[in-house]
N, C-alpha and C positions, 0 to 999 in steps of 0.2 A: 877263448881266443878266436878271432874271426878267421875264416878260411881265406879271406882276401889278403891277409897280411901274414907273412911267414918270416920270422926273424927280422922284423922291422922293414921288410921290403914289400911293395905291392906285388900281387900275383902276376900282373902284366909284365913286370920286369923279369920274372922267373921263366917265362915261356921262351922257347927257342926262337931265334930269329928265322923268319921265313923269307924266301926269295921274293922280291918285289916283281910283280907282273908289269909289263909295259902298259901304258895308259890305254892303248887300243883294246885291251882285253876287257875293259869295263863295259863294252858293248856286247860281249859274248852272250849274256843272259837274254837280252832282247832279241838278238839274232837267232838264238836257239829256240826261243818261244815262237817266233814267226816260222821257223823251219819245221816246227812241230805241227802246225796247222794242217798241211796236206795229209800227214799221217793220221791225224784225228779224223779227217773225213773218210779215209780208207777204213779205219776201224769202225766208224759209225755206220757206213754202208754195209759192212760185214756183220753188223749186229754184235760186235764184241764189247758189250756194255762194261764189264769190269775193267778192261784195258782203256776204254774211253774215259772212264772216271779217273783212273790213275794218271793218264796223260793230261787230262784237264787240270788235275791238281799240280802236276809238274809245270804246265803252262802258266797257271796263276802264280805259282811260287817263283818261277823265272822272271815274270813281269814285276812281281813285288821286289825281288832282289834288285832288278834294274832300277826301279824307282827309288829304293833306299840308297843305292850307290850314287845315283845322280844327286840326291839330297844330302849326301855325305852323312847319313844317319848312323848312329852307333848300333842301331838294330840290324844293320846289314850283316853283322857277324852271325846273328841268329838266323836270318833268312838264308845266308850262304850255307849254314849247317843243315837247314831244313831241305833246301834244294838238293844238297849232296846226299842226304838220307833218302829222299824220294828216288833219286836217280839210281843209287846203289840198290835200293829195294826193287826197283823196276828191273834192273839188270839181273838180280838174283831170281826174281819171279819168272822172267823170260826164260832163263836157262832151266829152271826147275820144271816149268810147264811145257817146254819144247819136246816135241816127239823125237824119236831116234833119227839118226842119219843127218841129212842136210839141215833140218830144222834146228837141231841143237848146235850145229856148226854156225848157222846164221845168228843164233842167239849169242853165242860166244864172241863172234866177230863184232856184233853190235855193242856188246858189253865192253869189250876191250878197246874198241876203236872210237866209240861215241859216248856211251853213257858214263863210264867210269872216268875218262879224261875230263868230260864236262863237269862231273861231280867234283873232281879235284880243283878245276879252275874256279868253280863257284865257291868252294870252301876257302881257297886262297884269296879270292876277291873279298869275301866277307871278312876274313881274318886281317887282311892288310889294308882295308879301305880307310882312307883318311877321314877323320871325323871333324865336322865343322863345329866350332865351339861358340 
């Protein structure tokens, strides 16, 4: 039996309904990618190579998600998941590598106020994106 069909119903019908985001949220990945550029410069000047590489991956993934959303591609769900995974991993790594005191507090604030909400939005955008047939 295929994993896509359970009891004669397609798997897509078994997934819980997600709230639809307003149309203006479709521009969030592109805006987030552009907002990431100054931070990439700061990291590059500070010779923080591992963080530059991770943030460049996030930048590319955000732009890819934006392009797939604009094309109404079915691959947007995969890109949304990839962006969410990168952002959640970045948040975890920031918290784990932060020093004691204010550094860990700053990492927590960034994770809870920026990275994880952006990950959730990208995941929802990918999951609920209309597909052109």
